[in-house]
Residue, then its C-alpha position, 0 to 999 in steps of 0.5 A: m804664044r799660044i802654044f807656049f801657054i798650052l806647054i804652061l798648062m801641060t807642067f802644071y798638070t803633070a806637077f799635081c797628076n800622082a795617080k792612085d792605086t786602082r782598078a782604072e790605074f792601067l787604063y789612066n797610066a797608059g793614057i799619060e804614057c801616051y800623052e807624055k810621047e805626044e800621042y794625043a789621039n791615043a791618050m784621050d781614048f786610053f782617059l776615055k776607057c779610063m772615065e768608063v771603067a771609073k764610073e763603073s767601079n765609083e772610082r771618083y778619082f780617076y774619073c776626074q783625073s781623066l776629065n782633067c786629061i781630056g781637057y788638057v789634051y784639048i787645049r794643047i790641039d788649040d781647042v781652048d773652049r773645049g778644053i776649059y770644059y771638061l776643066k771645068k767638069g773635074y773641077e766640079v766632080a772634085l769639088r762634089y766629092g770632095i777630092k781636095e787634091l785634084e781640086a787644087s790641080s783643076i783650078t790652077i790650070l783653069v787659071s791659066a787656061y782662062c788667061f791663055n783665052n784672054d778671060a782675066k775675070s774668070a781667071r781671077y774668079y779661080f785664082a781666089r779659090q786657088k789661094l784657098l785650098p791647101r797643098k801638101n807642097k808649101h812651096l809648090k803652092y808659092y810658086l804656083e800663086l806667084f806664076n799665076s799672080g804674074l799671069i793674071a797681070q799680064t792678060e790684063g796687061h800690066n807687064d811691070v806687074a807681071v815681070s815682078c812676079y815672074k822674076k820672084a817665082i823664078k828665085y823661089g822655084s830655083h831655091y826650092n827645086v819645083g822642077d825645070k818644067l815650071l822654071s821654064s814656064a816662067f822663063g817664056l813668059l818672060v820672053y812675051t813681056s819682054l817683046a811687049e816693051n820691045n826688048i828684044a835682046e832681052a827677048k832672045k836672052y829669056c828664049s834662050w833659057y827657057y829653051s835650056y831649061a825645057s830641053r832637058k826633057q826631050n819633045l817635039m812640044a818645047v821644040k814647037t814652043y821655042s819655034e813660036m818664040m823665036r817666029d814672034i821675036y823676028a816678027k816683031i823685028k820684022n825678019a820675014d825670012s826668019v819668020r817663014y822658017y820658024t813658021s814651017c817649023i811649027d807647021s811640020i811639028n803639028n803635022v807630026i803631034i796632030d792627027e785630025q782623023k783620029m782625033n775626031k773619032v775619039g771626039g765622036k766616042l766622048l760624045e756618045f759617053e756624054n750622052k749615055v752619062n747625060k741619060e742616065n743622069i736624067s733617069l736618076l733625077n726623074q727617079k729623085i722627082n718621083y721620090q720627091q713627089l711622093a714624098i710630097t704626097v705622102f706629107i700632104t696626106m699626113t698634114m690632112l689626117l693630122v688636121i682632122l685629128i686636130v679637128v677631132l680632138v678640140v670638138k672632143d674637147q669641146n664636148l668634154r668642156k660642155a660635159f664637164r659644166l654640166l656636171i658642176e651644174k648637176n652637182e650644184d643641182m644635188e647640193k641644192s636638192e639636200k639643202k632642200y630635202k632639209q629644208l622640207l623636213d624643217s618646214y614638214c615640223e614647223q608646219q605640224n606646230d604652226m599651221v593655222s589652217d585647221k583645214a590642213d591641221a585636221s587632214v594631216q592629223r586624219k591620215r596620221n590618225d588613219i595609220g595610226l601614227t601621232q606627231d610626235a612618232a613621225d618626227s622620231l621616226l624620220n630621224k630613225i630613217l635618216a640615221v640608217m640611210e646616212n649609214i653607208d655600210v647598212i645601205a651598201k648591202p645588196d639584200f638591203n629593202l623597205s622591210q630591214l629599214a622598218q625593223m632597224v627602225e623599230s616600225n613597219t613598213k607601212y608607216v615608213s613608206w608613208t613617212l617617205n612619201d609624206v615627207y620627199g614625195k619619193s618611195f623608197k627605192t628612189l631614195l636609196n639608189e640617190y643616197r648609194i649614186r651619191e656615194a658612188c660620186k664621191r669615191l669616182k671623184d677623190t681617188e686619194t681617199y679611196g684610192g683610185m676604185t673601177i668603177q665595177a669595184i665601186y658599183k660591186d661594194l655599194g650593193y649593185s647586182s650587176a652593171s647595168n643596174f649601176i649604169t641605169a641608177f646613175k644616169k637616172v640620177n646625174g644624167m651622164t654615165p659613171s665612166v664619163y662622170m668619172k673623166l670629167s672629174h679628172a679633166 
């Protein structure tokens, strides 16, 4: 029965092996020609060379085809395990590169091979995938599904189910002309289901039908399969002479079609090729690992830099928030100072009228008398000074000084200076800077009103001759530079 299973696999594979016009075509076709002539060692040699060429030229179709053919050759010489190994490799290549045609053919052969190896579980696994794959020839697809269903059932010992599937397959295949080889395979399997039921007459009938289909294309494998069937039939009825006769026929055919010395030599070449491919794959894998390690190193480095950047930004943000709070507090202090100035002015005026201390009145009066300034004149002078200082157009002039202020309030520098010191406790220059810086703060904050003026434009517009003078005055009043103040104001 083993040789019959091998013939089944050959039939299936021939149904799917339609070579494509590629660089490896010549070697592949030469291998197929030797294969059909049952010169298996030569066929293996050509398939191996085809794999080498296909690998160099990246012709995946023929690389996969050659793997399948090598697997099938091993099955034909009864090395089923190694045959399944190469068939699975062919299937994996077809699956990896999406070659659906070869994926379907590989799976179909694998189902039969696992049944031949009495591994029904693996056969069912691949059969489930076989049914999902589309085929160009839907009639061939349905026939093979019926056939493999029967083969799995027979492997599991369900002969009645197997017989039903085989008969359906024969009827369907005859109607749609799937080919003599496929039909002969179904007849051959019916021989063994009949033997399992001890129905010798049925077994001989199906054996005769098998040979009538299989012998239409003369080859030794068909004769060997027929001889194996007849041997098993006569063994069932214990006809020793006939068993010996057909056994001798099988041995003679094996001696002709299997050249063990040549097969071993080609097998050694195949192992060398596989070792070479494995080394290349290991080298590529090491390169990928190195690239991955490099990528991981770069990723870790970038992550660390990102973390450091985030920490820096967080710290900077905290500092900005702290500075912003200080700015708010500074503004509040400035507002309080303005209120204090007004309160001092009001208090000063009230002190002049309500002071109960004769000594204080006498002291103040003596000071005014010393400079020749009456109370009414001092109050009038202070109001005039404040009016001028509130006029930005005036105090923003670069050459604005104490003399000009005295001239504008119709007084002299002595009276003006004494009044500022007496009321504010500050010099003219200090008070001028405070008024100018207060205006600068307004322009830095209110970009809508002042059109987003630059720091340079602001200090020039407020009468400062240089940036350093402006920054020094600004820091003295606000405790920070103009640029920091502007950032915090817009944060």
